[in-house]
PyMOL CGO cylinders between C-alpha atoms (Angstrom):
from pymol import cmd
from pymol.cgo import CYLINDER

trace = [
    CYLINDER, -8.82, 6.14, 28.75, -5.07, 6.09, 28.13, 0.3, 1, 1, 1, 1, 1, 1,
    CYLINDER, -5.07, 6.09, 28.13, -2.64, 7.08, 30.84, 0.3, 1, 1, 1, 1, 1, 1,
    CYLINDER, -2.64, 7.08, 30.84, -1.18, 10.54, 30.21, 0.3, 1, 1, 1, 1, 1, 1,
    CYLINDER, -1.18, 10.54, 30.21, 2.53, 10.76, 29.49, 0.3, 1, 1, 1, 1, 1, 1,
    CYLINDER, 2.53, 10.76, 29.49, 4.40, 13.44, 31.40, 0.3, 1, 1, 1, 1, 1, 1,
    CYLINDER, 4.40, 13.44, 31.40, 7.84, 14.87, 30.66, 0.3, 1, 1, 1, 1, 1, 1,
    CYLINDER, 7.84, 14.87, 30.66, 10.41, 12.79, 32.53, 0.3, 1, 1, 1, 1, 1, 1,
    CYLINDER, 10.41, 12.79, 32.53, 7.85, 10.07, 33.24, 0.3, 1, 1, 1, 1, 1, 1,
    CYLINDER, 7.85, 10.07, 33.24, 6.12, 11.69, 36.23, 0.3, 1, 1, 1, 1, 1, 1,
    CYLINDER, 6.12, 11.69, 36.23, 3.88, 14.67, 36.95, 0.3, 1, 1, 1, 1, 1, 1,
    CYLINDER, 3.88, 14.67, 36.95, 5.70, 17.57, 38.57, 0.3, 1, 1, 1, 1, 1, 1,
    CYLINDER, 5.70, 17.57, 38.57, 3.27, 20.01, 40.18, 0.3, 1, 1, 1, 1, 1, 1,
    CYLINDER, 3.27, 20.01, 40.18, 3.75, 23.62, 41.18, 0.3, 1, 1, 1, 1, 1, 1,
    CYLINDER, 3.75, 23.62, 41.18, 3.25, 22.60, 44.83, 0.3, 1, 1, 1, 1, 1, 1,
    CYLINDER, 3.25, 22.60, 44.83, 6.13, 20.10, 44.66, 0.3, 1, 1, 1, 1, 1, 1,
    CYLINDER, 6.13, 20.10, 44.66, 8.36, 22.57, 42.79, 0.3, 1, 1, 1, 1, 1, 1,
    CYLINDER, 8.36, 22.57, 42.79, 7.54, 25.22, 45.42, 0.3, 1, 1, 1, 1, 1, 1,
    CYLINDER, 7.54, 25.22, 45.42, 8.41, 22.82, 48.26, 0.3, 1, 1, 1, 1, 1, 1,
    CYLINDER, 8.41, 22.82, 48.26, 11.75, 21.98, 46.60, 0.3, 1, 1, 1, 1, 1, 1,
    CYLINDER, 11.75, 21.98, 46.60, 12.53, 25.67, 45.99, 0.3, 1, 1, 1, 1, 1, 1,
    CYLINDER, 12.53, 25.67, 45.99, 11.92, 26.52, 49.65, 0.3, 1, 1, 1, 1, 1, 1,
    CYLINDER, 11.92, 26.52, 49.65, 14.02, 23.53, 50.73, 0.3, 1, 1, 1, 1, 1, 1,
    CYLINDER, 14.02, 23.53, 50.73, 16.98, 24.43, 48.50, 0.3, 1, 1, 1, 1, 1, 1,
    CYLINDER, 16.98, 24.43, 48.50, 16.83, 28.24, 48.27, 0.3, 1, 1, 1, 1, 1, 1,
    CYLINDER, 16.83, 28.24, 48.27, 14.81, 29.30, 51.31, 0.3, 1, 1, 1, 1, 1, 1,
    CYLINDER, 14.81, 29.30, 51.31, 12.16, 30.93, 49.14, 0.3, 1, 1, 1, 1, 1, 1,
    CYLINDER, 12.16, 30.93, 49.14, 9.78, 30.26, 46.29, 0.3, 1, 1, 1, 1, 1, 1,
    CYLINDER, 9.78, 30.26, 46.29, 8.69, 33.84, 45.63, 0.3, 1, 1, 1, 1, 1, 1,
    CYLINDER, 8.69, 33.84, 45.63, 7.91, 34.32, 41.96, 0.3, 1, 1, 1, 1, 1, 1,
    CYLINDER, 7.91, 34.32, 41.96, 8.00, 30.61, 41.07, 0.3, 1, 1, 1, 1, 1, 1,
    CYLINDER, 8.00, 30.61, 41.07, 5.72, 30.16, 38.10, 0.3, 1, 1, 1, 1, 1, 1,
    CYLINDER, 5.72, 30.16, 38.10, 5.07, 27.92, 35.14, 0.3, 1, 1, 1, 1, 1, 1,
    CYLINDER, 5.07, 27.92, 35.14, 7.77, 28.34, 32.50, 0.3, 1, 1, 1, 1, 1, 1,
    CYLINDER, 7.77, 28.34, 32.50, 5.63, 29.48, 29.57, 0.3, 1, 1, 1, 1, 1, 1,
    CYLINDER, 5.63, 29.48, 29.57, 8.65, 29.66, 27.29, 0.3, 1, 1, 1, 1, 1, 1,
    CYLINDER, 8.65, 29.66, 27.29, 9.31, 25.91, 27.63, 0.3, 1, 1, 1, 1, 1, 1,
    CYLINDER, 9.31, 25.91, 27.63, 5.72, 25.15, 26.67, 0.3, 1, 1, 1, 1, 1, 1,
    CYLINDER, 5.72, 25.15, 26.67, 5.75, 21.86, 28.57, 0.3, 1, 1, 1, 1, 1, 1,
    CYLINDER, 5.75, 21.86, 28.57, 3.84, 20.76, 31.62, 0.3, 1, 1, 1, 1, 1, 1,
    CYLINDER, 3.84, 20.76, 31.62, 5.86, 20.55, 34.83, 0.3, 1, 1, 1, 1, 1, 1,
    CYLINDER, 5.86, 20.55, 34.83, 8.45, 23.20, 33.90, 0.3, 1, 1, 1, 1, 1, 1,
    CYLINDER, 8.45, 23.20, 33.90, 8.84, 26.02, 36.42, 0.3, 1, 1, 1, 1, 1, 1,
    CYLINDER, 8.84, 26.02, 36.42, 11.00, 29.14, 36.58, 0.3, 1, 1, 1, 1, 1, 1,
    CYLINDER, 11.00, 29.14, 36.58, 11.95, 31.56, 39.33, 0.3, 1, 1, 1, 1, 1, 1,
    CYLINDER, 11.95, 31.56, 39.33, 14.15, 34.66, 39.31, 0.3, 1, 1, 1, 1, 1, 1,
    CYLINDER, 14.15, 34.66, 39.31, 16.08, 35.68, 42.41, 0.3, 1, 1, 1, 1, 1, 1,
    CYLINDER, 16.08, 35.68, 42.41, 17.91, 38.90, 41.59, 0.3, 1, 1, 1, 1, 1, 1,
    CYLINDER, 17.91, 38.90, 41.59, 20.49, 37.95, 38.98, 0.3, 1, 1, 1, 1, 1, 1,
    CYLINDER, 20.49, 37.95, 38.98, 19.86, 34.20, 39.42, 0.3, 1, 1, 1, 1, 1, 1,
    CYLINDER, 19.86, 34.20, 39.42, 17.53, 32.08, 37.33, 0.3, 1, 1, 1, 1, 1, 1,
    CYLINDER, 17.53, 32.08, 37.33, 16.21, 28.85, 38.82, 0.3, 1, 1, 1, 1, 1, 1,
    CYLINDER, 16.21, 28.85, 38.82, 14.61, 26.22, 36.62, 0.3, 1, 1, 1, 1, 1, 1,
    CYLINDER, 14.61, 26.22, 36.62, 12.79, 23.28, 38.20, 0.3, 1, 1, 1, 1, 1, 1,
    CYLINDER, 12.79, 23.28, 38.20, 11.59, 20.57, 35.85, 0.3, 1, 1, 1, 1, 1, 1,
    CYLINDER, 11.59, 20.57, 35.85, 11.49, 16.82, 35.24, 0.3, 1, 1, 1, 1, 1, 1,
    CYLINDER, 11.49, 16.82, 35.24, 14.74, 15.37, 33.94, 0.3, 1, 1, 1, 1, 1, 1,
    CYLINDER, 14.74, 15.37, 33.94, 13.95, 14.41, 30.36, 0.3, 1, 1, 1, 1, 1, 1,
    CYLINDER, 13.95, 14.41, 30.36, 17.03, 12.16, 30.44, 0.3, 1, 1, 1, 1, 1, 1,
    CYLINDER, 17.03, 12.16, 30.44, 14.61, 9.71, 32.05, 0.3, 1, 1, 1, 1, 1, 1,
    CYLINDER, 14.61, 9.71, 32.05, 16.44, 9.39, 35.38, 0.3, 1, 1, 1, 1, 1, 1,
    CYLINDER, 16.44, 9.39, 35.38, 13.06, 9.80, 37.05, 0.3, 1, 1, 1, 1, 1, 1,
    CYLINDER, 13.06, 9.80, 37.05, 14.38, 12.80, 38.99, 0.3, 1, 1, 1, 1, 1, 1,
    CYLINDER, 14.38, 12.80, 38.99, 13.54, 16.47, 39.27, 0.3, 1, 1, 1, 1, 1, 1,
    CYLINDER, 13.54, 16.47, 39.27, 16.23, 18.57, 37.63, 0.3, 1, 1, 1, 1, 1, 1,
    CYLINDER, 16.23, 18.57, 37.63, 17.10, 21.92, 39.23, 0.3, 1, 1, 1, 1, 1, 1,
    CYLINDER, 17.10, 21.92, 39.23, 19.24, 24.33, 37.22, 0.3, 1, 1, 1, 1, 1, 1,
    CYLINDER, 19.24, 24.33, 37.22, 20.63, 27.55, 38.66, 0.3, 1, 1, 1, 1, 1, 1,
    CYLINDER, 20.63, 27.55, 38.66, 22.44, 30.12, 36.57, 0.3, 1, 1, 1, 1, 1, 1,
    CYLINDER, 22.44, 30.12, 36.57, 23.25, 33.78, 36.43, 0.3, 1, 1, 1, 1, 1, 1,
    CYLINDER, 23.25, 33.78, 36.43, 21.84, 35.94, 33.68, 0.3, 1, 1, 1, 1, 1, 1,
    CYLINDER, 21.84, 35.94, 33.68, 25.34, 37.27, 32.94, 0.3, 1, 1, 1, 1, 1, 1,
    CYLINDER, 25.34, 37.27, 32.94, 27.08, 33.90, 32.44, 0.3, 1, 1, 1, 1, 1, 1,
    CYLINDER, 27.08, 33.90, 32.44, 26.52, 30.72, 30.48, 0.3, 1, 1, 1, 1, 1, 1,
    CYLINDER, 26.52, 30.72, 30.48, 27.46, 28.38, 33.33, 0.3, 1, 1, 1, 1, 1, 1,
    CYLINDER, 27.46, 28.38, 33.33, 24.87, 26.58, 35.41, 0.3, 1, 1, 1, 1, 1, 1,
    CYLINDER, 24.87, 26.58, 35.41, 24.75, 24.40, 38.50, 0.3, 1, 1, 1, 1, 1, 1,
    CYLINDER, 24.75, 24.40, 38.50, 22.54, 21.35, 38.11, 0.3, 1, 1, 1, 1, 1, 1,
    CYLINDER, 22.54, 21.35, 38.11, 21.14, 19.08, 40.79, 0.3, 1, 1, 1, 1, 1, 1,
    CYLINDER, 21.14, 19.08, 40.79, 18.85, 16.05, 40.65, 0.3, 1, 1, 1, 1, 1, 1,
    CYLINDER, 18.85, 16.05, 40.65, 16.25, 15.26, 43.30, 0.3, 1, 1, 1, 1, 1, 1,
    CYLINDER, 16.25, 15.26, 43.30, 13.98, 12.31, 44.04, 0.3, 1, 1, 1, 1, 1, 1,
    CYLINDER, 13.98, 12.31, 44.04, 10.42, 13.40, 43.16, 0.3, 1, 1, 1, 1, 1, 1,
    CYLINDER, 10.42, 13.40, 43.16, 8.91, 11.62, 46.18, 0.3, 1, 1, 1, 1, 1, 1,
    CYLINDER, 8.91, 11.62, 46.18, 11.35, 12.52, 48.96, 0.3, 1, 1, 1, 1, 1, 1,
    CYLINDER, 11.35, 12.52, 48.96, 12.94, 15.65, 47.41, 0.3, 1, 1, 1, 1, 1, 1,
    CYLINDER, 12.94, 15.65, 47.41, 16.31, 14.33, 48.59, 0.3, 1, 1, 1, 1, 1, 1,
    CYLINDER, 16.31, 14.33, 48.59, 19.34, 14.84, 46.31, 0.3, 1, 1, 1, 1, 1, 1,
    CYLINDER, 19.34, 14.84, 46.31, 20.07, 11.83, 44.10, 0.3, 1, 1, 1, 1, 1, 1,
    CYLINDER, 20.07, 11.83, 44.10, 23.86, 11.66, 44.09, 0.3, 1, 1, 1, 1, 1, 1,
    CYLINDER, 23.86, 11.66, 44.09, 23.95, 8.53, 41.92, 0.3, 1, 1, 1, 1, 1, 1,
    CYLINDER, 23.95, 8.53, 41.92, 22.22, 10.39, 39.07, 0.3, 1, 1, 1, 1, 1, 1,
    CYLINDER, 22.22, 10.39, 39.07, 24.49, 13.41, 39.57, 0.3, 1, 1, 1, 1, 1, 1,
    CYLINDER, 24.49, 13.41, 39.57, 27.56, 11.14, 39.38, 0.3, 1, 1, 1, 1, 1, 1,
    CYLINDER, 27.56, 11.14, 39.38, 26.18, 9.42, 36.27, 0.3, 1, 1, 1, 1, 1, 1,
    CYLINDER, 26.18, 9.42, 36.27, 25.77, 12.74, 34.44, 0.3, 1, 1, 1, 1, 1, 1,
    CYLINDER, 25.77, 12.74, 34.44, 29.18, 14.01, 35.61, 0.3, 1, 1, 1, 1, 1, 1,
    CYLINDER, 29.18, 14.01, 35.61, 30.90, 10.83, 34.35, 0.3, 1, 1, 1, 1, 1, 1,
    CYLINDER, 30.90, 10.83, 34.35, 29.09, 11.19, 31.02, 0.3, 1, 1, 1, 1, 1, 1,
    CYLINDER, 29.09, 11.19, 31.02, 30.20, 14.84, 30.70, 0.3, 1, 1, 1, 1, 1, 1,
    CYLINDER, 30.20, 14.84, 30.70, 33.83, 13.96, 31.54, 0.3, 1, 1, 1, 1, 1, 1,
    CYLINDER, 33.83, 13.96, 31.54, 33.77, 11.14, 28.99, 0.3, 1, 1, 1, 1, 1, 1,
    CYLINDER, 33.77, 11.14, 28.99, 32.33, 13.42, 26.29, 0.3, 1, 1, 1, 1, 1, 1,
    CYLINDER, 32.33, 13.42, 26.29, 34.96, 16.08, 27.07, 0.3, 1, 1, 1, 1, 1, 1,
    CYLINDER, 34.96, 16.08, 27.07, 37.73, 13.47, 26.84, 0.3, 1, 1, 1, 1, 1, 1,
    CYLINDER, 37.73, 13.47, 26.84, 36.38, 12.21, 23.52, 0.3, 1, 1, 1, 1, 1, 1,
    CYLINDER, 36.38, 12.21, 23.52, 36.27, 15.76, 22.12, 0.3, 1, 1, 1, 1, 1, 1,
    CYLINDER, 36.27, 15.76, 22.12, 39.83, 16.37, 23.30, 0.3, 1, 1, 1, 1, 1, 1,
    CYLINDER, 39.83, 16.37, 23.30, 41.14, 13.16, 21.69, 0.3, 1, 1, 1, 1, 1, 1,
    CYLINDER, 41.14, 13.16, 21.69, 39.23, 13.74, 18.43, 0.3, 1, 1, 1, 1, 1, 1,
    CYLINDER, 39.23, 13.74, 18.43, 40.55, 17.30, 18.27, 0.3, 1, 1, 1, 1, 1, 1,
    CYLINDER, 40.55, 17.30, 18.27, 44.21, 16.36, 18.75, 0.3, 1, 1, 1, 1, 1, 1,
    CYLINDER, 44.21, 16.36, 18.75, 44.52, 12.80, 17.40, 0.3, 1, 1, 1, 1, 1, 1,
    CYLINDER, 44.52, 12.80, 17.40, 45.64, 9.93, 19.68, 0.3, 1, 1, 1, 1, 1, 1,
    CYLINDER, 45.64, 9.93, 19.68, 49.45, 10.30, 19.59, 0.3, 1, 1, 1, 1, 1, 1,
    CYLINDER, 49.45, 10.30, 19.59, 49.71, 13.85, 21.01, 0.3, 1, 1, 1, 1, 1, 1,
    CYLINDER, 49.71, 13.85, 21.01, 47.13, 12.87, 23.65, 0.3, 1, 1, 1, 1, 1, 1,
    CYLINDER, 47.13, 12.87, 23.65, 49.18, 9.82, 24.69, 0.3, 1, 1, 1, 1, 1, 1,
    CYLINDER, 49.18, 9.82, 24.69, 52.26, 12.04, 24.95, 0.3, 1, 1, 1, 1, 1, 1,
    CYLINDER, 52.26, 12.04, 24.95, 50.49, 14.58, 27.20, 0.3, 1, 1, 1, 1, 1, 1,
    CYLINDER, 50.49, 14.58, 27.20, 49.01, 11.83, 29.38, 0.3, 1, 1, 1, 1, 1, 1,
    CYLINDER, 49.01, 11.83, 29.38, 52.45, 10.23, 29.79, 0.3, 1, 1, 1, 1, 1, 1,
    CYLINDER, 52.45, 10.23, 29.79, 54.02, 13.59, 30.72, 0.3, 1, 1, 1, 1, 1, 1,
    CYLINDER, 54.02, 13.59, 30.72, 51.36, 14.26, 33.37, 0.3, 1, 1, 1, 1, 1, 1,
    CYLINDER, 51.36, 14.26, 33.37, 51.57, 10.70, 34.69, 0.3, 1, 1, 1, 1, 1, 1,
    CYLINDER, 51.57, 10.70, 34.69, 55.36, 10.80, 35.01, 0.3, 1, 1, 1, 1, 1, 1,
    CYLINDER, 55.36, 10.80, 35.01, 55.36, 14.19, 36.81, 0.3, 1, 1, 1, 1, 1, 1,
    CYLINDER, 55.36, 14.19, 36.81, 53.71, 12.58, 39.83, 0.3, 1, 1, 1, 1, 1, 1,
    CYLINDER, 53.71, 12.58, 39.83, 56.44, 9.94, 40.21, 0.3, 1, 1, 1, 1, 1, 1,
]
cmd.load_cgo(trace, "trace")
């Protein structure tokens, strides 16, 4: 019998998701399987105007990804947690933040061409002197 592949490389259970929700939000009321995602180990919880998603990180960090957002905005807070200890994994958070900053910088440069970007960088750099 072949070993089953799980999203993110590990099996995230409702019990573990519930434990993490209580740890981070003080409650797990209404936490349920996210039927819309259609994947095992995806859970969703609504707390008033907040939506909480708890699922394996499919970026293969081996962490549990927790996303919190408001129904009225497009912004989200994202945290990554060790699936065994449920402790925050700051190294993974830093890795994703560096990647996002790099992608934003690349978009900025590609949108303006290098010369205007160099000029703006020099202006900002010289203001601090």
